[in-house]
C-alpha positions as MATLAB code, in Angstrom:
seq = 'MKLSRDPVTDTTLKLLILTCVMGASVFFVMIPLYNALCDVLGINGKTSDVAYSAITTQIDTNRDIQVQFITNNNASMPWEFKPGVTMMTVNPGALNATYFDAYNTTNKYMVGQAVPSVSPSRAAEYFHKTECFCFESQPLDANDNVEMGLSFIVDQDLPRDIRTITLSYTMFDITGD';
ca = [
     -24.968  -50.643   20.310;
     -25.266  -46.785   20.422;
     -21.902  -44.603   20.389;
     -22.539  -41.498   23.196;
     -20.919  -38.362   22.118;
     -18.692  -36.066   24.082;
     -20.339  -32.598   24.736;
     -16.335  -31.069   25.248;
     -15.156  -33.125   22.120;
     -18.545  -31.350   20.234;
     -17.449  -27.713   21.597;
     -14.080  -28.226   21.568;
     -14.289  -29.328   17.472;
     -16.592  -26.406   16.862;
     -14.742  -23.931   18.622;
     -11.888  -24.941   16.381;
     -14.107  -24.625   12.754;
     -14.884  -21.470   14.167;
     -11.158  -20.175   14.717;
     -10.393  -21.707   11.337;
     -13.118  -19.498    9.444;
     -12.733  -16.250   11.625;
      -8.845  -16.473   10.481;
      -9.789  -17.146    7.044;
     -11.835  -14.539    6.923;
      -9.344  -11.859    8.268;
      -7.520  -12.332    5.436;
     -10.570  -11.050    2.630;
     -11.474   -8.098    4.346;
      -8.016   -6.261    5.408;
      -7.653   -4.774    2.448;
     -10.405   -3.017    2.225;
     -10.670   -2.464    6.682;
      -7.357   -0.910    6.876;
      -8.555    1.575    3.573;
     -12.064    2.223    5.269;
     -10.142    2.979    9.395;
      -7.184    5.180    7.954;
     -10.503    7.138    6.142;
     -12.510    7.347    8.979;
      -9.670    8.308   11.552;
      -7.507   10.177    9.120;
      -4.354    7.831   10.676;
      -1.442    6.221    9.095;
      -1.132    8.805    6.334;
      -3.248    7.541    4.151;
      -3.237    8.856    0.746;
      -5.959    9.556   -1.565;
      -6.499    6.511   -3.985;
      -7.767    8.888   -6.661;
      -5.312   10.847   -9.404;
      -4.668   14.413   -8.066;
      -5.756   16.977  -10.495;
      -2.419   19.234  -11.050;
      -3.313   23.021  -10.599;
      -0.548   25.415  -12.329;
       1.455   27.045   -9.473;
       5.138   28.396   -9.174;
       8.065   26.038   -7.868;
       9.223   26.751   -4.759;
      13.204   26.107   -5.666;
      13.985   27.730   -2.486;
      12.839   24.979   -0.842;
      14.161   20.752   -1.185;
      11.912   18.019    0.337;
      13.892   14.824    0.809;
      11.362   11.887   -0.655;
      12.066    8.684    0.803;
      10.887    5.681   -0.759;
      10.408    2.876    1.066;
       8.838   -1.425    0.252;
       7.380   -4.112    2.367;
       5.470   -7.061    1.290;
       2.776   -8.767    2.792;
       3.445  -12.072    4.974;
       1.957  -13.684    2.328;
       3.471  -12.157   -0.821;
       6.087  -13.934   -2.312;
       6.824  -11.465   -4.925;
      10.388   -8.878   -5.125;
       8.962   -5.347   -4.883;
      11.732   -2.411   -4.630;
      11.615    1.022   -5.564;
      13.628    2.364   -8.629;
      15.361    4.783   -6.316;
      15.173    5.019   -2.510;
      15.443    8.956   -2.059;
      14.730   12.161   -4.612;
      15.290   15.670   -3.616;
      12.651   17.942   -5.040;
      11.316   20.690   -5.133;
       6.778   21.804   -3.765;
       5.035   22.952   -6.398;
       7.235   20.836   -8.696;
       5.629   17.451  -10.930;
       8.386   14.554   -9.594;
       8.260   10.738  -11.583;
       9.786    7.503  -10.678;
       8.901    3.951  -10.806;
       9.031    1.042   -8.878;
       9.826   -1.913   -9.959;
       7.767   -5.780   -9.049;
       8.638   -9.351   -9.948;
       6.446  -12.461   -9.678;
       9.028  -15.185   -8.419;
       6.372  -17.804   -8.324;
       5.216  -20.429  -10.799;
       1.575  -19.097  -10.981;
       0.047  -16.034  -12.201;
      -0.406  -13.459   -9.022;
      -2.286  -10.372   -8.860;
      -0.910   -7.719   -6.119;
      -1.982   -4.475   -4.504;
      -0.077   -2.275   -3.171;
      -0.942   -0.097   -0.331;
       0.274    3.629    0.571;
       1.181    5.191    3.750;
       3.305    8.441    3.665;
       5.376    9.747    7.123;
       4.668   11.791    9.118;
       0.672   10.890    8.847;
       0.310   15.263    8.521;
       2.524   15.496    5.488;
      -0.363   13.092    3.578;
      -2.193   15.685    2.247;
      -0.060   17.363    0.978;
       1.851   15.011   -0.874;
      -0.460   14.218   -4.224;
       0.126   11.717   -6.548;
      -1.022   12.370  -10.346;
      -0.729    8.554  -11.535;
       0.225    5.387   -9.383;
       0.440    1.927   -9.552;
      -1.244    1.376   -6.584;
      -4.551    2.938   -8.204;
      -4.938   -0.593   -9.655;
      -4.455   -3.953   -8.924;
      -1.216   -5.450  -10.816;
      -1.355   -8.751  -12.165;
       1.715  -10.591  -13.092;
       2.680  -14.295  -14.714;
       4.576  -16.649  -13.095;
       8.270  -15.182  -13.223;
       7.320  -11.970  -14.562;
       8.236   -8.665  -13.605;
       6.856   -4.741  -14.316;
       8.432   -1.114  -14.022;
       5.195    1.151  -12.012;
       4.782    4.708  -12.776;
       4.392    6.733   -9.888;
       4.035   10.669  -10.382;
       3.642   12.793   -7.685;
       3.899   16.354   -6.295;
       4.456   17.860   -3.470;
       2.102   20.570   -1.952;
       3.285   24.096   -1.179;
       1.530   24.409    1.698;
       4.127   21.805    3.047;
       4.940   23.237    6.598;
       7.804   24.545    6.480;
       9.300   21.749    9.189;
       8.861   18.931    7.314;
      11.708   18.508    5.393;
      11.582   14.802    4.692;
       8.243   12.576    3.636;
       8.280    8.900    3.615;
       6.818    7.309    1.304;
       5.820    3.296    1.904;
       4.620    0.873    0.076;
       2.426   -2.562    1.119;
       2.414   -4.701   -1.531;
      -0.894   -7.520   -0.743;
      -1.571  -10.771   -3.118;
      -5.219  -10.421   -3.985;
      -5.154  -13.193   -6.141;
      -8.861  -14.211   -6.812;
     -10.132  -11.814   -4.833;
];
């Protein structure tokens, strides 16, 4: 006896498998695609992923800029991730330093990658990171934590109407990438 196959069931099964494969592939290309789009389109306040070489300049002590720090985790990232301080007052031209804490709450080794964003987006070209944990991936053993440094300069050429800059980091799980 020969079993006949239903063409509708075969098509549905093929489409379901294709959908699952396409959905899974999104997780492997999300960060590089995000970075490429931000670079090409100049959107989302994307900062450079290369350390800024500081140039000796005068510090503008007549201007105060508020820098806010916000952290988020991608939906698949179980770490605790937070800034050491949520706000700093800085002067344009001055070198500033702060830190962020990450804690791997799982019982397995993981690797995280922080992706930065600056708001308002037109302030991104004036926000220079001289040292940043976002330049490299962050490996953490199970239940381990790390204090990650950030050094930055707000350029003196920052438009005068910008008085507050928000630096936001989203932490992604890149274990196995």
